[in-house]
TORFI-819314 format. One record per residue (C-alpha): chain; x, y, z. Coordinates in steps of 0.25 Angstrom, whole numbers, plus 5000, padded with zeros to 4 digits. Layout:
<kette = A&px = X&py = Y&pz = Z>
...
This chain:
<kette = A&px = 5450&py = 5318&pz = 5322>
<kette = A&px = 5465&py = 5320&pz = 5320>
<kette = A&px = 5469&py = 5314&pz = 5333>
<kette = A&px = 5460&py = 5302&pz = 5330>
<kette = A&px = 5466&py = 5300&pz = 5317>
<kette = A&px = 5481&py = 5303&pz = 5320>
<kette = A&px = 5485&py = 5289&pz = 5316>
<kette = A&px = 5479&py = 5289&pz = 5303>
<kette = A&px = 5489&py = 5290&pz = 5291>
<kette = A&px = 5486&py = 5295&pz = 5277>
<kette = A&px = 5477&py = 5286&pz = 5269>
<kette = A&px = 5483&py = 5277&pz = 5258>
<kette = A&px = 5474&py = 5281&pz = 5246>
<kette = A&px = 5470&py = 5271&pz = 5235>
<kette = A&px = 5478&py = 5260&pz = 5242>
<kette = A&px = 5482&py = 5247&pz = 5235>
<kette = A&px = 5476&py = 5237&pz = 5244>
<kette = A&px = 5468&py = 5227&pz = 5236>
<kette = A&px = 5453&py = 5231&pz = 5236>
<kette = A&px = 5443&py = 5223&pz = 5244>
<kette = A&px = 5434&py = 5213&pz = 5237>
<kette = A&px = 5419&py = 5217&pz = 5238>
<kette = A&px = 5407&py = 5215&pz = 5230>
<kette = A&px = 5402&py = 5227&pz = 5223>
<kette = A&px = 5389&py = 5232&pz = 5230>
<kette = A&px = 5380&py = 5231&pz = 5219>
<kette = A&px = 5367&py = 5228&pz = 5226>
<kette = A&px = 5370&py = 5239&pz = 5236>
<kette = A&px = 5373&py = 5249&pz = 5225>
<kette = A&px = 5360&py = 5246&pz = 5217>
<kette = A&px = 5352&py = 5246&pz = 5229>
<kette = A&px = 5356&py = 5259&pz = 5235>
<kette = A&px = 5357&py = 5267&pz = 5222>
<kette = A&px = 5344&py = 5263&pz = 5215>
<kette = A&px = 5331&py = 5272&pz = 5215>
<kette = A&px = 5320&py = 5277&pz = 5206>
<kette = A&px = 5322&py = 5292&pz = 5208>
<kette = A&px = 5337&py = 5293&pz = 5211>
<kette = A&px = 5348&py = 5287&pz = 5202>
<kette = A&px = 5362&py = 5283&pz = 5204>
<kette = A&px = 5375&py = 5280&pz = 5197>
<kette = A&px = 5383&py = 5275&pz = 5209>
<kette = A&px = 5394&py = 5266&pz = 5212>
<kette = A&px = 5395&py = 5257&pz = 5225>
<kette = A&px = 5408&py = 5251&pz = 5230>
<kette = A&px = 5410&py = 5241&pz = 5241>
<kette = A&px = 5425&py = 5242&pz = 5245>
<kette = A&px = 5424&py = 5228&pz = 5252>
<kette = A&px = 5432&py = 5233&pz = 5264>
<kette = A&px = 5430&py = 5243&pz = 5276>
<kette = A&px = 5429&py = 5257&pz = 5270>
<kette = A&px = 5431&py = 5270&pz = 5278>
<kette = A&px = 5431&py = 5281&pz = 5268>
<kette = A&px = 5425&py = 5284&pz = 5254>
<kette = A&px = 5430&py = 5295&pz = 5244>
<kette = A&px = 5424&py = 5300&pz = 5231>
<kette = A&px = 5427&py = 5312&pz = 5222>
<kette = A&px = 5420&py = 5318&pz = 5210>
<kette = A&px = 5419&py = 5332&pz = 5204>
<kette = A&px = 5407&py = 5342&pz = 5206>
<kette = A&px = 5401&py = 5341&pz = 5193>
<kette = A&px = 5390&py = 5351&pz = 5187>
<kette = A&px = 5377&py = 5343&pz = 5189>
<kette = A&px = 5366&py = 5350&pz = 5181>
<kette = A&px = 5350&py = 5350&pz = 5182>
<kette = A&px = 5339&py = 5353&pz = 5172>
<kette = A&px = 5334&py = 5367&pz = 5174>
<kette = A&px = 5319&py = 5362&pz = 5176>
<kette = A&px = 5310&py = 5362&pz = 5188>
<kette = A&px = 5310&py = 5348&pz = 5194>
<kette = A&px = 5300&py = 5351&pz = 5205>
<kette = A&px = 5303&py = 5343&pz = 5218>
<kette = A&px = 5310&py = 5332&pz = 5211>
<kette = A&px = 5324&py = 5329&pz = 5217>
<kette = A&px = 5334&py = 5331&pz = 5206>
<kette = A&px = 5348&py = 5329&pz = 5212>
<kette = A&px = 5362&py = 5322&pz = 5210>
<kette = A&px = 5372&py = 5317&pz = 5220>
<kette = A&px = 5386&py = 5311&pz = 5217>
<kette = A&px = 5391&py = 5305&pz = 5230>
<kette = A&px = 5400&py = 5295&pz = 5238>
<kette = A&px = 5393&py = 5286&pz = 5248>
<kette = A&px = 5400&py = 5278&pz = 5258>
<kette = A&px = 5393&py = 5266&pz = 5266>
<kette = A&px = 5402&py = 5262&pz = 5277>
<kette = A&px = 5395&py = 5249&pz = 5281>
<kette = A&px = 5384&py = 5242&pz = 5273>
<kette = A&px = 5384&py = 5229&pz = 5281>
<kette = A&px = 5369&py = 5231&pz = 5284>
<kette = A&px = 5364&py = 5237&pz = 5271>
<kette = A&px = 5369&py = 5244&pz = 5259>
<kette = A&px = 5361&py = 5256&pz = 5264>
<kette = A&px = 5370&py = 5258&pz = 5276>
<kette = A&px = 5374&py = 5271&pz = 5282>
<kette = A&px = 5383&py = 5279&pz = 5272>
<kette = A&px = 5389&py = 5292&pz = 5269>
<kette = A&px = 5387&py = 5300&pz = 5256>
<kette = A&px = 5395&py = 5312&pz = 5251>
<kette = A&px = 5394&py = 5318&pz = 5237>
<kette = A&px = 5389&py = 5329&pz = 5228>
<kette = A&px = 5374&py = 5333&pz = 5227>
<kette = A&px = 5366&py = 5342&pz = 5218>
<kette = A&px = 5351&py = 5344&pz = 5217>
<kette = A&px = 5341&py = 5352&pz = 5208>
<kette = A&px = 5334&py = 5362&pz = 5217>
<kette = A&px = 5326&py = 5370&pz = 5207>
<kette = A&px = 5325&py = 5373&pz = 5192>
<kette = A&px = 5339&py = 5379&pz = 5191>
<kette = A&px = 5345&py = 5376&pz = 5205>
<kette = A&px = 5352&py = 5365&pz = 5211>
<kette = A&px = 5362&py = 5362&pz = 5223>
<kette = A&px = 5375&py = 5355&pz = 5222>
<kette = A&px = 5385&py = 5351&pz = 5232>
<kette = A&px = 5391&py = 5340&pz = 5241>
<kette = A&px = 5385&py = 5333&pz = 5253>
<kette = A&px = 5387&py = 5321&pz = 5262>
<kette = A&px = 5377&py = 5312&pz = 5268>
<kette = A&px = 5376&py = 5301&pz = 5279>
<kette = A&px = 5365&py = 5291&pz = 5276>
<kette = A&px = 5361&py = 5280&pz = 5286>
<kette = A&px = 5350&py = 5270&pz = 5289>
<kette = A&px = 5344&py = 5280&pz = 5299>
<kette = A&px = 5345&py = 5293&pz = 5291>
<kette = A&px = 5355&py = 5303&pz = 5284>
<kette = A&px = 5360&py = 5316&pz = 5283>
<kette = A&px = 5367&py = 5325&pz = 5272>
<kette = A&px = 5375&py = 5337&pz = 5272>
<kette = A&px = 5380&py = 5347&pz = 5261>
<kette = A&px = 5395&py = 5349&pz = 5261>
<kette = A&px = 5400&py = 5363&pz = 5260>
<kette = A&px = 5415&py = 5360&pz = 5261>
<kette = A&px = 5424&py = 5359&pz = 5248>
<kette = A&px = 5427&py = 5368&pz = 5237>
<kette = A&px = 5415&py = 5371&pz = 5229>
<kette = A&px = 5407&py = 5360&pz = 5234>
<kette = A&px = 5394&py = 5365&pz = 5228>
<kette = A&px = 5400&py = 5369&pz = 5214>
<kette = A&px = 5399&py = 5360&pz = 5202>
<kette = A&px = 5413&py = 5364&pz = 5198>
<kette = A&px = 5418&py = 5350&pz = 5194>
<kette = A&px = 5428&py = 5351&pz = 5206>
<kette = A&px = 5432&py = 5337&pz = 5213>
<kette = A&px = 5427&py = 5335&pz = 5227>
<kette = A&px = 5429&py = 5323&pz = 5236>
<kette = A&px = 5419&py = 5315&pz = 5245>
<kette = A&px = 5424&py = 5306&pz = 5256>
<kette = A&px = 5419&py = 5299&pz = 5269>
<kette = A&px = 5429&py = 5293&pz = 5279>
<kette = A&px = 5426&py = 5285&pz = 5291>
<kette = A&px = 5430&py = 5292&pz = 5304>
<kette = A&px = 5442&py = 5285&pz = 5312>
<kette = A&px = 5433&py = 5282&pz = 5324>
<kette = A&px = 5418&py = 5277&pz = 5323>
<kette = A&px = 5410&py = 5274&pz = 5311>
<kette = A&px = 5407&py = 5288&pz = 5305>
<kette = A&px = 5413&py = 5294&pz = 5293>
<kette = A&px = 5418&py = 5308&pz = 5289>
<kette = A&px = 5414&py = 5314&pz = 5276>
<kette = A&px = 5424&py = 5323&pz = 5268>
<kette = A&px = 5421&py = 5332&pz = 5256>
<kette = A&px = 5434&py = 5336&pz = 5248>
<kette = A&px = 5442&py = 5330&pz = 5259>
<kette = A&px = 5436&py = 5338&pz = 5271>
<kette = A&px = 5426&py = 5332&pz = 5281>
<kette = A&px = 5412&py = 5337&pz = 5279>
<kette = A&px = 5404&py = 5328&pz = 5289>
<kette = A&px = 5404&py = 5315&pz = 5297>
<kette = A&px = 5394&py = 5303&pz = 5297>
<kette = A&px = 5386&py = 5299&pz = 5310>
<kette = A&px = 5379&py = 5285&pz = 5307>
<kette = A&px = 5389&py = 5277&pz = 5298>
<kette = A&px = 5391&py = 5262&pz = 5301>
<kette = A&px = 5404&py = 5255&pz = 5305>
<kette = A&px = 5413&py = 5251&pz = 5294>
<kette = A&px = 5415&py = 5236&pz = 5294>
<kette = A&px = 5422&py = 5226&pz = 5285>
<kette = A&px = 5417&py = 5219&pz = 5272>
<kette = A&px = 5409&py = 5224&pz = 5261>
<kette = A&px = 5401&py = 5233&pz = 5270>
<kette = A&px = 5403&py = 5247&pz = 5264>
<kette = A&px = 5401&py = 5254&pz = 5251>
<kette = A&px = 5406&py = 5267&pz = 5244>
<kette = A&px = 5397&py = 5273&pz = 5233>
<kette = A&px = 5398&py = 5284&pz = 5223>
<kette = A&px = 5390&py = 5290&pz = 5212>
<kette = A&px = 5379&py = 5298&pz = 5207>
<kette = A&px = 5364&py = 5300&pz = 5211>
<kette = A&px = 5354&py = 5307&pz = 5203>
<kette = A&px = 5339&py = 5311&pz = 5206>
<kette = A&px = 5331&py = 5317&pz = 5194>
<kette = A&px = 5341&py = 5313&pz = 5183>
<kette = A&px = 5333&py = 5319&pz = 5172>
<kette = A&px = 5336&py = 5333&pz = 5177>
<kette = A&px = 5351&py = 5331&pz = 5180>
<kette = A&px = 5365&py = 5331&pz = 5172>
<kette = A&px = 5376&py = 5325&pz = 5180>
<kette = A&px = 5390&py = 5325&pz = 5172>
<kette = A&px = 5400&py = 5314&pz = 5175>
<kette = A&px = 5404&py = 5313&pz = 5190>
<kette = A&px = 5417&py = 5305&pz = 5192>
<kette = A&px = 5416&py = 5298&pz = 5205>
<kette = A&px = 5429&py = 5292&pz = 5211>
<kette = A&px = 5429&py = 5285&pz = 5225>
<kette = A&px = 5438&py = 5278&pz = 5235>
<kette = A&px = 5436&py = 5271&pz = 5248>
<kette = A&px = 5444&py = 5271&pz = 5261>
<kette = A&px = 5448&py = 5257&pz = 5266>
<kette = A&px = 5448&py = 5253&pz = 5281>
<kette = A&px = 5463&py = 5256&pz = 5281>
<kette = A&px = 5462&py = 5270&pz = 5275>
<kette = A&px = 5465&py = 5267&pz = 5261>
<kette = A&px = 5458&py = 5274&pz = 5250>
<kette = A&px = 5454&py = 5265&pz = 5238>
<kette = A&px = 5446&py = 5264&pz = 5226>
<kette = A&px = 5435&py = 5253&pz = 5226>
<kette = A&px = 5437&py = 5240&pz = 5218>
<kette = A&px = 5428&py = 5240&pz = 5206>
<kette = A&px = 5423&py = 5227&pz = 5209>
<kette = A&px = 5417&py = 5233&pz = 5222>
<kette = A&px = 5409&py = 5244&pz = 5215>
<kette = A&px = 5394&py = 5243&pz = 5211>
<kette = A&px = 5386&py = 5253&pz = 5203>
<kette = A&px = 5372&py = 5258&pz = 5203>
<kette = A&px = 5368&py = 5266&pz = 5191>
<kette = A&px = 5352&py = 5269&pz = 5191>
<kette = A&px = 5351&py = 5276&pz = 5178>
<kette = A&px = 5354&py = 5270&pz = 5164>
<kette = A&px = 5368&py = 5272&pz = 5158>
<kette = A&px = 5367&py = 5284&pz = 5148>
<kette = A&px = 5367&py = 5278&pz = 5134>
<kette = A&px = 5359&py = 5280&pz = 5121>
<kette = A&px = 5348&py = 5272&pz = 5128>
<kette = A&px = 5348&py = 5279&pz = 5141>
<kette = A&px = 5350&py = 5294&pz = 5139>
<kette = A&px = 5351&py = 5305&pz = 5149>
<kette = A&px = 5346&py = 5310&pz = 5158>
<kette = A&px = 5342&py = 5297&pz = 5164>
<kette = A&px = 5355&py = 5290&pz = 5164>
<kette = A&px = 5369&py = 5289&pz = 5170>
<kette = A&px = 5383&py = 5288&pz = 5164>
<kette = A&px = 5393&py = 5280&pz = 5173>
<kette = A&px = 5407&py = 5274&pz = 5173>
<kette = A&px = 5415&py = 5267&pz = 5183>
<kette = A&px = 5429&py = 5269&pz = 5181>
<kette = A&px = 5437&py = 5257&pz = 5187>
<kette = A&px = 5447&py = 5246&pz = 5185>
<kette = A&px = 5449&py = 5239&pz = 5197>
<kette = A&px = 5445&py = 5251&pz = 5206>
<kette = A&px = 5433&py = 5261&pz = 5206>
<kette = A&px = 5439&py = 5273&pz = 5200>
<kette = A&px = 5428&py = 5282&pz = 5195>
<kette = A&px = 5412&py = 5282&pz = 5194>
<kette = A&px = 5408&py = 5292&pz = 5183>
<kette = A&px = 5394&py = 5295&pz = 5182>
<kette = A&px = 5385&py = 5306&pz = 5176>
<kette = A&px = 5370&py = 5308&pz = 5174>
<kette = A&px = 5369&py = 5316&pz = 5160>
<kette = A&px = 5357&py = 5325&pz = 5156>
<kette = A&px = 5354&py = 5324&pz = 5141>
<kette = A&px = 5348&py = 5338&pz = 5140>
<kette = A&px = 5360&py = 5346&pz = 5144>
<kette = A&px = 5355&py = 5359&pz = 5140>
<kette = A&px = 5343&py = 5358&pz = 5150>
<kette = A&px = 5352&py = 5356&pz = 5162>
<kette = A&px = 5358&py = 5367&pz = 5171>
<kette = A&px = 5370&py = 5372&pz = 5164>
<kette = A&px = 5383&py = 5370&pz = 5172>
<kette = A&px = 5390&py = 5382&pz = 5164>
<kette = A&px = 5390&py = 5391&pz = 5177>
<kette = A&px = 5398&py = 5380&pz = 5184>
<kette = A&px = 5413&py = 5381&pz = 5185>
<kette = A&px = 5419&py = 5370&pz = 5177>
<kette = A&px = 5430&py = 5368&pz = 5186>
<kette = A&px = 5437&py = 5374&pz = 5198>
<kette = A&px = 5443&py = 5388&pz = 5194>
<kette = A&px = 5455&py = 5387&pz = 5203>
<kette = A&px = 5466&py = 5377&pz = 5202>
<kette = A&px = 5469&py = 5368&pz = 5213>
<kette = A&px = 5482&py = 5375&pz = 5215>
<kette = A&px = 5475&py = 5388&pz = 5216>
<kette = A&px = 5465&py = 5383&pz = 5226>
<kette = A&px = 5475&py = 5377&pz = 5235>
<kette = A&px = 5483&py = 5389&pz = 5235>
<kette = A&px = 5473&py = 5395&pz = 5245>
<kette = A&px = 5474&py = 5383&pz = 5254>
<kette = A&px = 5484&py = 5378&pz = 5265>
<kette = A&px = 5495&py = 5369&pz = 5259>
<kette = A&px = 5491&py = 5358&pz = 5268>
<kette = A&px = 5478&py = 5357&pz = 5276>
<kette = A&px = 5476&py = 5346&pz = 5286>
<kette = A&px = 5488&py = 5339&pz = 5280>
<kette = A&px = 5483&py = 5340&pz = 5266>
<kette = A&px = 5490&py = 5346&pz = 5254>
<kette = A&px = 5480&py = 5356&pz = 5250>
<kette = A&px = 5485&py = 5359&pz = 5236>
<kette = A&px = 5486&py = 5345&pz = 5233>
<kette = A&px = 5472&py = 5342&pz = 5238>
<kette = A&px = 5466&py = 5353&pz = 5229>
<kette = A&px = 5473&py = 5348&pz = 5217>
<kette = A&px = 5469&py = 5334&pz = 5219>
<kette = A&px = 5454&py = 5338&pz = 5222>
<kette = A&px = 5454&py = 5345&pz = 5208>
<kette = A&px = 5461&py = 5334&pz = 5200>
<kette = A&px = 5460&py = 5320&pz = 5206>
<kette = A&px = 5453&py = 5320&pz = 5220>
<kette = A&px = 5452&py = 5305&pz = 5219>
<kette = A&px = 5467&py = 5305&pz = 5222>
<kette = A&px = 5468&py = 5315&pz = 5233>
<kette = A&px = 5468&py = 5306&pz = 5244>
<kette = A&px = 5481&py = 5299&pz = 5238>
<kette = A&px = 5488&py = 5311&pz = 5233>
<kette = A&px = 5485&py = 5324&pz = 5242>
<kette = A&px = 5495&py = 5324&pz = 5253>
<kette = A&px = 5488&py = 5323&pz = 5267>
<kette = A&px = 5474&py = 5321&pz = 5262>
<kette = A&px = 5473&py = 5306&pz = 5264>
<kette = A&px = 5476&py = 5308&pz = 5279>
<kette = A&px = 5468&py = 5320&pz = 5281>
<kette = A&px = 5455&py = 5314&pz = 5276>
<kette = A&px = 5456&py = 5303&pz = 5287>
<kette = A&px = 5461&py = 5312&pz = 5298>
<kette = A&px = 5457&py = 5327&pz = 5297>
<kette = A&px = 5447&py = 5325&pz = 5286>
<kette = A&px = 5448&py = 5340&pz = 5282>
<kette = A&px = 5458&py = 5340&pz = 5271>
<kette = A&px = 5454&py = 5350&pz = 5261>
<kette = A&px = 5456&py = 5365&pz = 5264>
<kette = A&px = 5449&py = 5370&pz = 5252>
<kette = A&px = 5437&py = 5362&pz = 5255>
<kette = A&px = 5434&py = 5367&pz = 5269>
<kette = A&px = 5419&py = 5371&pz = 5272>
<kette = A&px = 5415&py = 5385&pz = 5268>
<kette = A&px = 5408&py = 5394&pz = 5277>
<kette = A&px = 5400&py = 5399&pz = 5265>
<kette = A&px = 5388&py = 5393&pz = 5259>
<kette = A&px = 5392&py = 5382&pz = 5249>
<kette = A&px = 5380&py = 5376&pz = 5242>
<kette = A&px = 5376&py = 5382&pz = 5229>
<kette = A&px = 5364&py = 5380&pz = 5219>
<kette = A&px = 5364&py = 5381&pz = 5204>
<kette = A&px = 5354&py = 5392&pz = 5201>
<kette = A&px = 5347&py = 5402&pz = 5210>
<kette = A&px = 5341&py = 5395&pz = 5222>
<kette = A&px = 5328&py = 5400&pz = 5227>
<kette = A&px = 5325&py = 5391&pz = 5239>
<kette = A&px = 5311&py = 5390&pz = 5245>
<kette = A&px = 5305&py = 5382&pz = 5256>
<kette = A&px = 5297&py = 5375&pz = 5245>
<kette = A&px = 5310&py = 5371&pz = 5238>
<kette = A&px = 5316&py = 5365&pz = 5250>
<kette = A&px = 5304&py = 5358&pz = 5254>
<kette = A&px = 5303&py = 5351&pz = 5240>
<kette = A&px = 5317&py = 5348&pz = 5240>
<kette = A&px = 5317&py = 5342&pz = 5254>
<kette = A&px = 5304&py = 5334&pz = 5251>
<kette = A&px = 5310&py = 5328&pz = 5239>
<kette = A&px = 5324&py = 5325&pz = 5245>
<kette = A&px = 5319&py = 5318&pz = 5257>
<kette = A&px = 5306&py = 5312&pz = 5252>
<kette = A&px = 5297&py = 5319&pz = 5261>
<kette = A&px = 5284&py = 5326&pz = 5258>
<kette = A&px = 5286&py = 5341&pz = 5257>
<kette = A&px = 5274&py = 5343&pz = 5267>
<kette = A&px = 5282&py = 5335&pz = 5277>
<kette = A&px = 5294&py = 5344&pz = 5278>
<kette = A&px = 5297&py = 5356&pz = 5287>
<kette = A&px = 5305&py = 5367&pz = 5280>
<kette = A&px = 5312&py = 5378&pz = 5288>
<kette = A&px = 5318&py = 5390&pz = 5281>
<kette = A&px = 5332&py = 5395&pz = 5282>
<kette = A&px = 5335&py = 5402&pz = 5295>
<kette = A&px = 5337&py = 5417&pz = 5294>
<kette = A&px = 5352&py = 5421&pz = 5295>
<kette = A&px = 5350&py = 5427&pz = 5309>
<kette = A&px = 5342&py = 5415&pz = 5313>
<kette = A&px = 5346&py = 5401&pz = 5319>
<kette = A&px = 5352&py = 5391&pz = 5310>
<kette = A&px = 5343&py = 5379&pz = 5307>
<kette = A&px = 5348&py = 5366&pz = 5312>
<kette = A&px = 5343&py = 5352&pz = 5313>
<kette = A&px = 5351&py = 5340&pz = 5318>
<kette = A&px = 5360&py = 5334&pz = 5308>
<kette = A&px = 5354&py = 5341&pz = 5296>
<kette = A&px = 5360&py = 5354&pz = 5301>
<kette = A&px = 5375&py = 5350&pz = 5300>
<kette = A&px = 5380&py = 5363&pz = 5305>
<kette = A&px = 5376&py = 5371&pz = 5293>
<kette = A&px = 5373&py = 5386&pz = 5294>
<kette = A&px = 5367&py = 5387&pz = 5280>
<kette = A&px = 5354&py = 5394&pz = 5279>
<kette = A&px = 5345&py = 5382&pz = 5276>
<kette = A&px = 5331&py = 5377&pz = 5274>
<kette = A&px = 5328&py = 5365&pz = 5284>
<kette = A&px = 5318&py = 5354&pz = 5280>
<kette = A&px = 5314&py = 5344&pz = 5290>
<kette = A&px = 5304&py = 5332&pz = 5290>
<kette = A&px = 5300&py = 5321&pz = 5299>
<kette = A&px = 5295&py = 5313&pz = 5287>
<kette = A&px = 5301&py = 5300&pz = 5283>
<kette = A&px = 5312&py = 5302&pz = 5272>
<kette = A&px = 5323&py = 5294&pz = 5265>
<kette = A&px = 5332&py = 5306&pz = 5268>
<kette = A&px = 5342&py = 5308&pz = 5256>
<kette = A&px = 5345&py = 5293&pz = 5256>
<kette = A&px = 5340&py = 5286&pz = 5243>
<kette = A&px = 5335&py = 5274&pz = 5250>
<kette = A&px = 5321&py = 5269&pz = 5255>
<kette = A&px = 5325&py = 5272&pz = 5270>
<kette = A&px = 5316&py = 5282&pz = 5277>
<kette = A&px = 5320&py = 5291&pz = 5289>
<kette = A&px = 5313&py = 5300&pz = 5298>
<kette = A&px = 5314&py = 5315&pz = 5294>
<kette = A&px = 5324&py = 5324&pz = 5289>
<kette = A&px = 5330&py = 5338&pz = 5290>
<kette = A&px = 5337&py = 5345&pz = 5278>
<kette = A&px = 5343&py = 5359&pz = 5276>
<kette = A&px = 5344&py = 5366&pz = 5263>
<kette = A&px = 5352&py = 5378&pz = 5259>
<kette = A&px = 5343&py = 5391&pz = 5259>
<kette = A&px = 5352&py = 5396&pz = 5248>
<kette = A&px = 5352&py = 5385&pz = 5238>
<kette = A&px = 5343&py = 5374&pz = 5243>
<kette = A&px = 5354&py = 5364&pz = 5244>
<kette = A&px = 5353&py = 5353&pz = 5254>
<kette = A&px = 5363&py = 5357&pz = 5266>
<kette = A&px = 5360&py = 5345&pz = 5275>
<kette = A&px = 5349&py = 5335&pz = 5279>
<kette = A&px = 5347&py = 5323&pz = 5288>
<kette = A&px = 5336&py = 5312&pz = 5289>
<kette = A&px = 5332&py = 5302&pz = 5299>
<kette = A&px = 5341&py = 5299&pz = 5311>
<kette = A&px = 5353&py = 5307&pz = 5305>
<kette = A&px = 5346&py = 5320&pz = 5308>
<kette = A&px = 5349&py = 5317&pz = 5323>
<kette = A&px = 5364&py = 5314&pz = 5319>
<kette = A&px = 5374&py = 5324&pz = 5326>
């Protein structure tokens, strides 16, 4: 990769070139983020020029769930960045999604952590992210989410905290005109059981000449599918939202409050903030890593990650060449997923979760228990992803929507769930189960 990119120079960040003129994608936004069971507070932006990168940042806030039995109902929260490289044929064109996901798994348990997905017209796949500093801890730490088109071909690399965590296989060629979209925001299923504090989403896109820019406000549409919280519309079935802007999209702040705060899981046991200063954390790292000043990067991630590409020496060049730029956030060899409460995972639990998540009758699923430590690792096409974690494996040949919130149906799925916590490790559905 380095030799192929030898001629790439450092990116100009938030360039001063005039913004392209484009209509806000109102129809696409309301059409995509509108359903009876799942609710959204999303922004959709159409830059109006070829886009070859997307970037977003927000903090890992504590998300709380009522300590009640909700049966097999899906109760979950996702806050994500979605980049659609080419929407010329349909707003539902192939896209890349990366973000933070948490799901209620029992009366007192839930999973929490980042993952990325590739969603196409023929199937999809999703993979939990294990890199990063405390990725599964709601410690209010800033994290960054990015996808950048590769220098040759039409596929994209996915980066978390400025390190590559995967690559796409089925994305379309980027073309000119108003043919791409960058979305960011909150998705909630089961809102009456959930408390989501304010999440401050900041987003940028990379132009065809490798300049990072904010989107012009006139190119931004919104879809908010619960009422705005007010004296008339009270929690828990409402959103609070605010788009901070002037001529540019600066920040999308969104929350889903829960009125009965005493009834939700207390976040008291969650660290309020990182206990080590950025200087102390950087002291254990090399001064530079792949050309990036690591002390400056750690300080920037903690205080102002939206500006890191502009202010951290070496970072803008690294993300388009080496794509491994953050020494503190390299993948850990240990298990990284955690659950709130004491997880007690059974075959029945996994069967019910998979049936609800993939919309398949529970009697149409095959559930394979985790292999013993001495036994062979379970692998299944794209869903395996090279993971060595002990996991439940669920398969089905039945028609499914996968994890996509559309009316499209696909033939079959494979999903792997952590034997320790029940967290979704990876999954594939439709033709992407055959992707290498």
